[in-house]
Structure formats: structure tokens, C-alpha cells
C-alpha positions as CSV (number, residue, x, y, z in Angstrom):
1,M,0.1,-0.1,0.2
2,A,1.8,3.2,-1.0
3,L,1.6,6.5,1.1
4,T,0.2,9.6,0.0
5,K,2.9,12.6,0.4
6,L,0.2,13.9,2.9
7,D,0.2,10.5,4.8
8,Q,3.9,10.4,4.4
9,L,4.2,14.4,6.1
10,Y,1.6,13.5,8.9
11,R,4.0,10.3,9.9
12,A,7.0,12.4,9.7
13,V,5.6,14.7,12.0
14,I,4.2,12.0,14.4
15,L,7.8,10.5,14.5
16,D,9.4,13.8,14.6
17,H,7.5,14.1,18.4
18,S,8.3,11.1,19.4
19,K,12.4,11.3,18.6
20,H,12.6,14.9,19.5
21,P,9.7,15.4,22.0
22,R,8.8,19.1,23.2
23,K,8.8,19.8,27.0
24,Q,9.6,16.5,27.6
25,G,11.2,16.3,31.6
26,V,10.3,17.9,34.6
27,L,8.7,21.2,35.7
28,D,10.5,22.4,39.0
29,K,7.7,24.4,40.3
30,A,4.6,22.3,38.9
31,T,1.6,23.8,40.4
32,A,-0.7,20.6,39.2
33,Q,0.7,17.2,38.1
34,I,-0.6,13.8,37.5
35,E,0.0,10.5,36.7
36,L,-2.1,7.7,34.5
37,K,-1.2,4.5,32.9
38,N,-2.7,2.8,30.3
39,P,-3.3,-0.7,31.7
40,T,-4.0,-2.2,28.4
41,C,-0.7,-1.5,26.7
42,G,1.5,-0.3,29.5
43,D,2.1,3.3,28.6
44,V,2.6,5.5,31.4
45,I,2.7,9.2,31.2
46,Q,3.3,12.3,33.8
47,V,1.8,15.8,33.0
48,Q,3.3,18.6,35.0
49,L,1.9,22.3,34.8
50,A,2.8,25.6,36.2
51,I,-0.4,27.6,36.3
52,E,-0.6,31.3,37.2
53,D,-3.7,33.5,37.0
54,N,-5.6,30.8,35.4
55,M,-3.2,30.4,32.6
56,I,-1.0,27.7,31.7
57,K,2.6,29.4,32.0
58,D,4.7,26.0,31.6
59,V,3.9,22.3,31.1
60,R,6.1,19.6,30.8
61,F,5.6,15.7,30.6
62,D,7.5,12.5,31.0
63,G,6.8,8.9,30.9
64,S,7.0,5.6,28.7
65,G,5.1,4.6,25.9
66,C,4.5,4.1,22.0
67,T,5.2,6.2,19.6
68,I,1.5,7.5,19.3
69,S,1.6,7.9,23.2
70,M,4.8,10.0,23.3
71,S,4.6,12.2,20.2
72,S,0.9,13.2,21.4
73,A,1.6,14.4,24.7
74,S,4.6,16.5,22.9
75,M,2.2,17.9,20.6
76,M,-0.1,18.7,23.4
77,T,2.2,20.5,25.4
78,E,2.7,23.1,22.3
79,A,-0.7,23.1,21.9
80,I,-1.7,24.5,25.4
81,L,1.2,26.0,26.7
82,G,0.1,29.9,27.2
83,K,-4.0,29.0,27.1
84,S,-6.3,29.4,29.9
85,I,-7.6,26.4,31.9
86,D,-10.8,26.4,30.0
87,E,-9.1,26.8,26.5
88,A,-6.9,23.7,27.5
89,L,-9.6,21.6,28.6
90,M,-12.0,22.4,25.1
91,L,-8.6,21.5,22.9
92,A,-8.8,17.9,25.2
93,D,-12.2,17.8,24.9
94,E,-11.8,18.8,20.7
95,F,-8.4,16.2,20.4
96,S,-10.6,13.3,21.9
97,G,-13.4,13.7,18.8
98,V,-10.7,14.1,16.6
99,V,-9.1,11.0,17.2
100,Q,-12.7,9.5,17.4
101,G,-13.3,10.8,13.5
102,K,-15.0,13.8,14.5
103,E,-14.6,16.8,12.6
104,A,-12.3,19.7,14.7
105,V,-13.4,23.4,14.9
106,H,-10.3,24.3,16.5
107,Q,-7.8,23.3,14.2
108,K,-5.3,25.5,14.0
109,E,-5.3,25.8,18.2
110,L,-4.7,21.8,17.9
111,G,-1.6,22.2,15.3
112,D,0.5,19.2,15.0
113,A,-2.1,17.4,17.1
114,M,-4.3,17.4,14.4
115,M,-1.9,15.1,12.3
116,L,-3.0,12.0,15.0
117,S,-6.5,12.2,13.1
118,G,-5.7,9.0,11.0
119,V,-5.9,7.2,14.7
120,S,-9.5,7.1,14.2
121,K,-9.0,4.0,11.9
122,F,-7.4,2.3,14.7
123,P,-9.8,2.1,17.5
124,A,-7.0,-0.1,19.5
125,R,-4.6,3.2,19.5
126,I,-6.9,5.9,20.3
127,K,-6.3,5.7,24.0
128,C,-2.7,5.9,23.2
129,A,-3.4,9.3,21.9
130,T,-5.5,10.2,24.3
131,L,-3.6,9.2,27.3
132,S,-1.5,12.5,27.8
133,W,-4.7,15.1,27.2
134,K,-6.7,12.7,29.9
135,A,-4.2,13.3,32.4
136,L,-4.3,17.0,31.4
137,E,-8.2,16.9,32.4
138,K,-7.4,15.0,35.4
139,A,-4.7,17.3,36.4
140,L,-6.8,20.6,35.7
141,E,-10.1,19.1,37.1
142,T,-8.7,18.1,40.6
143,D,-6.0,21.0,40.7
144,G,-3.7,18.6,40.7
145,T,-4.2,16.5,43.5
146,G,-4.4,13.3,42.2
147,V,-1.0,11.6,41.9
148,D,-2.3,8.3,40.5
149,G,-4.3,7.2,38.2
150,Q,-5.6,4.7,35.5
151,L,-6.8,5.2,32.0
152,K,-10.2,3.2,32.4
153,H,-11.9,1.4,29.7
154,D,-15.2,3.1,28.1
């Protein structure tokens, strides 16, 4: 099966984020943090946020997992940096829809994360793509008080 040029571009962007992740590491002064695990495949992600005046001033992620999981986390950090909590939660919700095959309204704000829209063709990989975004939601909704979490099967 030959890949189209667009498919090749999507694959290249995903691999670039996986091999050269943005904002990976530990955030010294996190105000919210959480760790989530995908029990299906063993992926683990920690998301740390520095929130000030309802804005995400800094973000880091760490963990281990597949290419989809790690590249999605990298893409997420770029998409939410500088956003308000409400904007970040909206993007997380919209991204979840994108990887389930729904049309995105905020494509520009999602940035490179839109490249993962093809995951919708592989339902087993949706949890990989959304792991970091679910961690973001939990960290923001629990005000960072959650430390360990499990990504539950729907």
C-alpha cells in the first residue's frame, strides 16, 4: 500500500515529535501534576503544569510508551502552553473527538496534534493518543491533587 504525500507528512511529523519531544522532562515548580497509566498497553505519562492566574505558564511531560502516546504528549504541550484552563480543557475535548473521527473546529489551536486524526482508523490506538490529554484533564479538574490514575476502559 503506497502512502500519499499527505500520509508521509503526517507520519514524519508524528515521528519527529516522538524522536524529539517538546517539553519533556520535570517541571521544577509544578502547581498541578498527575500520572496516568494505560493498563491495556502499559504506557505511563506524567503531566506537570505551572498555572498562574488561570493560565498555563509552563508544562512538561515524562513517561514511557509507544510512538503515538509520546508524540501526542509532545504535541499537547505545544497546543496548551499559554492557554487558559478552559481553553486547554476545550482543546482536550476536541482532540478526543478528532481521534474518534469527528471534525475539529479549532484545528489551528490543536496544531500538530491534528496529525493524529488518522488514529480514528485504529480504535485500539485511541487510548494511546489520548493518554496525555486525559492526564491534562484530570490534573486541571482535580487541581493537581491526583497523583496516580488509571485510564479506564469505556
